[in-house]
N, C-alpha and C positions, 0 to 999 in steps of 0.2 A: 483318365489314366496319365496322360502326358503332363498335366499340371502338377501331378503328385511327384514327378521325378525331375522337376526343374531344380536348378541350383538355387540356394538361398539368395534373397535379394540384397544381402549385406554388401556394401561397397560397390553398388551398381547405380548408374545415373538414371534419371527419370526416363530418358529415351530408351535405354536398354530394358528397364523394368516394365514400362507401360506400352512401348511400341515394338521394339525388336523381338523380345522374348515371346510376347503373345503372337506376333506374326510368325515367328519361328515355330510356335506350337501348332498353328494352323497348317503350316507347310509340312511339319512332321507328320501330322495326322493324315494329310493327303498322301505323303510318301508311304506311310504305313499301309494305307488302303490299297495302293497300287503295287505294293510289294517291293518298293525301292529299298536299297541298302543304304546305311549311313555314308559309306564311301561314295556312292553314286550321288547323294545329295551334296556332299563336299565338292565333288567335281562339277556339279551343276552350279554351285555357288561361284566357282572359278570361271565358268562360262558366262556368267553375268558380269563378273567383276573385271576381268582382264580386257575384254573388248572395250568396255567403257573407259578404262585407263588408256588404251591405245587411241581412242577417240580424243581424249584430252590432249594427248601429245601430238596427234597428227592432223586433226581437223580444226580449222579456224572456229573459235567459239562463237556460237550464235544462240538465240533463244531456244530453238528446238534441240540443239546439241546439249545445252545445259540441262534441260528437263530430262532428256533421255539418259544422260550420264548420271544425274542424281537418282533417278528411279532405278537404273540398273545397279548402281552401287548399293542402294538401300535394299533391294531385293537380294543381292548377293550376300549382304550382311545378315538378312533375316534367314537365308538358307544356311549360313554359317552357324546360326543358333539352332536351326532345325536338325542338323546332322547329330549333334550331341544329344538333343532331346529324344530323337529317334533311337539312337544307340542305347540310351538308358531305358527307354520304354520297352524295347525289344530284348533288353539284356544281352545285346550283341556287341558291346564295346570291346575294342581290342587295342593293344599297343600300336599295331600297324595303322589302325584308323586314327588314333590320336596323333601319330607321327604325321600322317598325311594332312590332317586338319591344321596342326601347328605349322608345318612346312609351308602350306599355302597361305596361312595367315601372315607369316613372315614375308613371303614374296609380295603379298598384297600391300603390306605397310611400306616396303621398300618401293614398290611400283607406284603407289599413289603420289608420293612426293617426287619421285623421278619424273613422272608424267607432268606434274605441275612445273618442275624446273624446265622441262623442254618447252611447255606452253609459254612460260614467262619469256624464254629466250626467243621463241619463234613469233609469237602473236601479240605480246604485251608491250606497251610503251611505259616502261618502268621509270619512276622519277630518278632512280639511281641504280647503276649496275650492282651495287652492294646488295640489293634486294634479291639477286640471284642466289645469295647464300641462305635466304629464308627457307626454301625447301630442304636444303641439306641439313640445317639445324633442326627443322621440324622432323625430318626423317630420323635423325639420330635420337631425338627425344622419344618419338613414338615407338621406335624399335626397342630402345632400352627399357621403356615401361613395359612393353609386351614381354620381353625376355625375362626381366626380373619377376614379373607376375607369375609366369609359368614356372620359373626356377624355384621361386619361393614356395609355390604350392607343392612341387615335387619334393623339396627338402623338408617340408613340414608335414608330410604324410603320417609321421609318428604322433601327431596331435600335440606338439609342443605349444602351439598357440591356439587361443580360442577366438573364433570369428563371431562377431556379434550377430545375433539372430534377427535383429531389427535394423532397418536402414533408416536413420533419421532423415526427415524431409530436407533439411538444410544440406546434409551431405550429398543427397541425391541431386540437388540443384547444382552444388558446387562442382560435382563431377561431370556435368554436362559438357563443358568445353573440352574435356580430355576423352570424351567418348568418340569412338570411331564413327558412330552413327551421325554425330553432329558434323564431323568432317564431311561425310557423304552429303548431308543437307546443304553444306556450304557450296557445293558445286552447282546448285540451283542458280547461283549468281555469276557463274563463269563468264557469261556473255557481257556482263557489265564490269569492265576491268577494274575500275576504281573501287567499286563495292566488293568485288571478289578479293582484291588485294587487301582491303581493310579487314574482311572477315577472316581471311587466311592468316594474316599476321596477328590478329587478335587470338585465334586458336593456337597459333605458335607460342605467343607470350604465355598463354594459360598452361601449355605443356611445360615450358621452361620453368615457370614458377612452381608448378606442381611437382616437378621431378625431384628436387633435393629432399623435400619432406617425405615423398613416397619412398625414396631409396633408404632414408634413415629408418622409417617405419618398418620397411620390409626386412632390413638388417636386424633391427631389435626384435622382430617377431621370431627370429631364429636363435636368438641369444639365450 
């Protein structure tokens, strides 16, 4: 039942399509069986995500911390997919639930890069202080992409644009660096400063390069 109410795969990376959404479907099924509400699943997602971000900012990075942070963020992301699937499956979606989901998503995106900024300042030996700007730029790009995505979907509810039903494999691969799930996996390398810095800056560059074309495409979709 839940697989039938998933969003179409168009414009989705390989991670979200083959890892996060299927994991969310399993978690949604569990939530359905125990009688949990979509809002409760949303709050559970926050309970996995925000302590993990606090650990990034407050705990010196080690191998154990890196694995725990990565797993907690990935589970939080899967639960974020589960709440929507559960709401659609139970036909219990509401404006209040959507508001809660998007508000926590926004805080999550702000928090993940704020936590990295604090970790860079407290625990990392950066080659240059200029790299402290990296989390701020990453935060701006990620939040803008999220905001424009949500706003475009709301403004296009009249059906002015047609979304492709099929997601080309190449597009799914190209979207991997700008998928929040990929950012979550990047924390697996948090204890190895040079490697994490390289992964983080690579994902930052992908977001910055993706942003202009994404903004133009979103604007044209509404014209």
